[in-house]
N, C-alpha and C positions, 0 to 999 in steps of 0.2 A: 504494500497499501505507501504512496509517495506520498509521504508530511512533509510540510502542511495540507500536503495538494489545493485544487481550485480557491475554494469556498471560503474554505477558515482562512488557505492567504488575505483574498478581498474584506474578510472583515475583519481579522486580525489590524487588517492597514486601517482601514476603516476606521473604530473601533479605539484603537489608542493613537491617528490625529484630532478625531472630536473630542478624547481624553487628555491634548498636548503630553500624550509621550508616544515618545521615536519609536519604542517596540510591544508589538500585543504578540501575545502566546497563547490562544483556542486551548481548553483544558476539557473534559469528563467533569468535570462539575468542581464549584465555589471552593467544596473544603479539600481537590485535590489541589485544585492552585493554593491554598493557603501548607500547604502544606509540598509538592516543588517550592515555592519558594520559599522557606523555610533550608532545603536544604540547599539550592542556589544557594544563597546566604551563607551558609557555608555552618549552622548551626547545627553540632553535632549534642552526641549522648552524654548529659547533667549537665550541659545551657542551660540557664534561664532564659523562659522569657516571659514578659510582662504584659497581660494580657486585663480588659477591663471583668469585673464580674457581672454587667450586668452585660449579656451575649449573645449567642447562639450555642452550643453545646459549640460546637465546630471547631471553629477560635481556639478552646482552650486544646481538641486533642489532637486539631493538627501538632502541637510544639510533643502530646504524649509519642503519636508514633514516631518518631524520631528518636525515642528511649530523653526526649531533654524533658524540664519541666513547670510547666507554668503559675507563674506568679500571679494571684489574684491584686488587680488593687481597684480601690473605688473610685463612683463615673460624679461626679459633677452633676449637682443637683437644680441647677437649670436644664440642661441641657440635654444631660441622659447620657452620655458621649467620657472615653474615663476621661479622669480629675487625675492634670497635668501635677499637680501637687503627690498628692496619692503614687505616680508613677517612680517621682524623686526618693520619696519613700518605696521604693518597693524596689533599685533597683539594688544588691553584692557586688559582687568583685566575680559573680558567677557569672552576670545579667551579660547578654549577648541580645535581647532583642526585642523588642515593646512589639508589638501589632496594635496598633487602634482603629476601634468601629463608629463608622460611622452608622448612626441606631435609627433606625428612620424616618425622623427630620432633624437630626443633627446631623453635624459635621467637629468631629474631637476640634479642642485650639491643634493643628499642627505647628503651631508657632512657635510653642513652647517648649510642645512633645519632640519637636523640630532640634533647638537648643538640647534639649537634654540629652538627649540620644548621642548629640558633637560630643557634648560634654563629656559619655559614659563611653562613648564607642559604639556605638549600639549602633545595626539596622536597624531599619523602621522598614514596615510590615503593613500596607494601608486593608485590612478586612473593610473595601466595596459593596461588600454585597448586598445592600441594602438599596444605594448612592451613585447610578447611573447614568451621566449627564451634572453632574453634582460638582461646583465648584467652588475657591477657597479665593480671596482674595485676587480673583477671574483666572485661581488655574484649574485645570481639573485632576480631584481630586482623582488619585490612582500615577499619580504622574507629580507626588511633592512625595513623599513615600523618596526610598529606594525601591523597591514594590509596590503592587496597585494587584488586590485579586477581586475576581468582581463572581458572582455568580447568575447563571442564569436557568435559574428548576424554577418548577411552576406556576410558584406566589410572585418572581418576581416581576416590574413594569418592565424588563422584559425577558423573556422567556423562549426557549426549547425545548422545555419542556423540564433537562438538565443541561448541564452543560457551566463552562467557561471560563474565563482571561484570564493571565499573567501578563501585566503593562510592568515599563522598567525603561527609565533610561540610561542605563548603564550599559553598554554593546557584553562584556562578558558576561551579567548575570540573565538578558538575552538571550544566550549562546548554552549557556547549564542552563537553562526552563527548556529547551527545546530541546537541549539530548535528555536530558531527563523523562518528558515529557513523552521519546518518543525512541522507549525502551534504555537507554541509553546510550543510542547511538550517535555517532559524530561522522558531521554529513559535509558535503560546502555549503555553507553559510551559516552553519554555528559547531564547526570544529579548530577555532584556531587556542580555545582555552587550554592548558595543561591534562595532560592526567583525561582518564576514565572514571564514570559515575555508573553508580547503579541504580539502575532508570526502571520507571513500567512502563503500559501498555494505556497514558493518560490521553489518548487523542481525539478531539472533537472529530464529529460525521459534517460531514460535503451538505445532507439534510441539513443540520440542525444550525449551518454556518448558514446560508440556506434562508434560512426561516430565521436567521436574527439580520438579518442581511437587509429582509423586508421590514422589521421590527424599528431597526433605526434610522429608517425612513421618517418615525410619527416621532421620535422619542423626542425632539424638542418641539414640539407643539404640543404634545401631552405634556411635556417636563412645565409648559408654561403654562398649561391652562390648572394643573393642579396646584402650583405655585399659586394663583390664582386666584383659588374656590378658598384654599389656603386660608392664607390672608385676610379673605375675606372671614372663611368660617370661626380665625382665634379672634379680629373684634368684634365678634357675635358675640362670643362666651366672656372678651373680658366684659363684660356690660350683664355679664348672670353673678358671678360672686359661685363659689364654689365649685368653680372648675375653668383653669387657665390653662389657656394654651403654655408650651415649653417654648422658653427664652433663646431668638433665634440669634444667636451671631455673626452681628454685623459683616463679619469676616467673612462669612458666611454668604459666598453675592448668589449664588445657588444650588437650591436646593431639590431634589427631586420627588419627596415624600410618599418613595416604598407604604409607611404610611400616618397615619395623622395626631399622631399619642396625646391628647391633655393633662394635665392631672387633675388627680378629685380630689378635695377636702370635705370625709365626712363629719368634719367639728364642724363645717357650716356648712349641715343638711342635719341640721336633730340627730349626728351619732348615725345617720346609716351607712352602713357599713360598703366598702367601696364593691362587693361582690351581691349587692344586693341591689345597688342602683344600677351597675350593669345590666344585673333582668331585667329590672324595671324600660329602660334603653330597651331593649334585645324585644320587649310585647312592644314598648309601642313604632314600632320598625324599623331597625336602626341596629344595624347589624356590629357589634365588637363584641370586642377580646378584653381580656386579666387576665392574662395569665402570666406564670411563671419563670423569670426571662433570666434566672441567673445559673447562670454554669454551672459553677458551684455548689452545687443544690440541684442541679439534674440526676433522674437516674439512670442516664445516658453517663454520667459522667462516670464509669465501675473503674477507678485506679488503684491496681493492688503492685503492687512490687514486684511480684512474681512476673511478674507478668514485666514491668515496666522496674524494672529492678533501680534505676539514678531515681524514677523519686524517693525513694527510701529515706535517704536526706534528708525531704525539708516534709513528708506527710509522714511516711514510716510504711507497717507493710502495707496500708491501705487506706486510702485516703478519707479522713471523714468533715465532712463541709462547715465543722465543729470550727476547724481552723482555722477558718479565712473569718477576717470580722470587716466588714467591711457594710457599716450602716448606711449610710444613704442607700446602697444599688440595696435594698435585703426592707427598707422601706418604699423606697419605685416600689419594689415586687409586689408585696404587697398589702400595704392601700393606699397607691397614691395612681402607677401607668391603670390610663385603659386606650384604648386602641384601634382604631375606626383602618382598613382597606385601602390600596388606595384606588380602588374600584369609584368609592365615593368621591374621588374628591374632581372627577372625568366626568359631574352630571353639573347644572346648572349656581342659579345664586340661591333658584330656591332648591335646590337639597337643603347646601347648604342649611338655611331657614328652615330647612323640616328637622333638619337632626341641631338646631338650635332651638330650640321650639318644642320639638319634644323636653329636653331638659329641665326646661324653664314652668313647663309643666310637672315634671316626677318632683324638681323643689317645688312649690306652691301647694303638692298635694303629699306633699313629706311622711305625714304627722303617721296615712294611709298605707303603708308600708314598714313605720314599726310597729 
């Protein structure tokens, strides 16, 4: 099978340019993108990699798969992305990389994260699985750190059912990623780095690339519409009380809005628990979720030293979530965060009004739910 093939090559080039990166490498999924990125960046067994506590578990598992050690950092209460101060406090003499996650409708503080990474000589691998089209200070996410990783899984704003892409501006990193994706081969175009690498078949199919090329054509317009509707909905929510939109960092010059995230305050609704509020909002015809997004508390994060022995030094024989203290992330996961999925932002202003009006109705009649 030729690699990366015709359609995949075209998509790599076009999506990389769209996000301001020199190189793109298509892969089978977003989790594989993270794993390949870590390997290409030189992460080895026993190295520590700082990840946010509030993220899909694949961010941390990609580290584990290398027999490296994920270290969880707390999040910023305004954006729900990694708190740079927590990152700085998590760095040890074994830390080799950081994976900031651009979450839902927030972009991590790439200025401070970059400064901390430079100070400690850390690789920066952006997890952009939810931020297709996002821009920080006018520059596409995924092209700001050393490597950026995107997912095209079925729920994403761009999807080929499964799939992913790695972006970088560094020639050698790009070549190492291409080799790792293509079973460790070194072929013309990606054969100038030293040595050989143990790779896997992580190649994307031509059909997936063709689907993504079609979706890339409409990403700009859809991103713009989601931003407009999200801004309007935020203005409506700010007038209500008890619910508040996340704070948008002015340096986030474009946000993709994989999900619209807002904060819930039970104290302002007479103590009504968040999950009861979510049930009421769903009953009013507004699909929403309040799922637990803590990587270290996911049952999928079943880390045991018998399988990944380098974890023993930090976590002992078997990982226990109680070993992680990230109070902001815990509060957000169990009490605050409510999600509206991205298709809801492709409607009209009236649809945003319907969401706000349903919330007002619940607040007005909260006594019936207590």
